[in-house]
C-alpha positions, -999 to +999 in steps of 0.1 A: -365-093-497-356-127-514-358-145-481-393-131-475-404-143-510-389-177-503-407-180-470-440-169-485-436-194-513-428-221-488-459-213-467-481-213-499-465-247-509-472-262-474-508-249-475-513-264-510-499-298-498-520-296-466-552-290-486-545-320-507-537-341-477-569-329-458-591-338-488-576-373-487-579-374-449-616-363-450-622-390-476-607-416-452-579-423-476-554-421-448-526-442-464-524-416-492-529-386-468-501-394-444-471-388-466-486-354-477-494-345-441-459-354-431-444-331-458-466-301-447-460-309-410-423-310-414-425-276-431-442-263-399-479-264-410-497-265-377-529-280-390-509-307-408-490-314-376-523-318-357-538-341-384-506-362-385-509-365-347-545-377-351-533-403-376-508-416-351-532-415-322-560-434-341-538-456-364-552-440-396-528-448-424-500-456-399-494-479-369-509-464-337-480-447-320-490-424-290-454-411-287-455-398-323-490-384-318-477-364-289-447-352-309-469-338-336-495-324-312-467-306-293-454-289-325-489-278-334-499-267-299-467-246-296-482-226-326-514-220-305-535-244-325-564-251-300-574-285-314-538-297-309-538-282-274-570-301-265-557-334-278-523-329-262-540-320-229-559-353-230-527-371-237-512-356-205-544-363-186-545-400-195-507-406-199-509-416-235-475-411-252-463-390-222-463-394-184-494-383-166-491-346-158-524-331-145-509-296-143-497-296-179-531-312-190-550-284-172-529-257-187-533-270-222-571-277-219-576-242-205-557-227-234-577-248-259-612-237-246-600-201-243-589-199-279-607-172-300-608-194-331-619-228-318-624-225-281-662-223-280-665-252-304-641-274-283-659-265-251-693-273-266-681-307-277-666-314-242-699-304-226-720-325-250-699-356-245-699-351-208-737-348-208-737-382-227-717-397-199-682-396-211-661-397-180-630-382-196-649-352-207-665-348-172-630-349-157-619-323-182-647-299-171-636-303-135-599-296-144-607-265-163-634-253-138-664-253-162 
């Protein structure tokens, strides 16, 4: 019983830290957001892991580091967070932070667009960007058979 209470308190704590970090991230205060994201991410918060990956991928508040981006995307994707699966799939497709692996890219991208929570939104964005001429997004549509 005490362990369950501790685990619940830890989850609430990481949610609270993540919400603070996301507010800073959304306000483009990346330098202040990163340490909070890191704390929540290290506690296993999948959205914090994803956002921390985005920071490393884009160089928001930290030096660009595709290997670190992949590390955090992998942790989040393992928890079935579709946005992380999509970003990680693109990393495998393009060889950013990992070796090119089209099979792994396809698997992750299919999982992302099949997600009940974010799949339709991700697929819509892919289709919109492909229609605007984005070659990567056109390639993704071919990989996932859409």
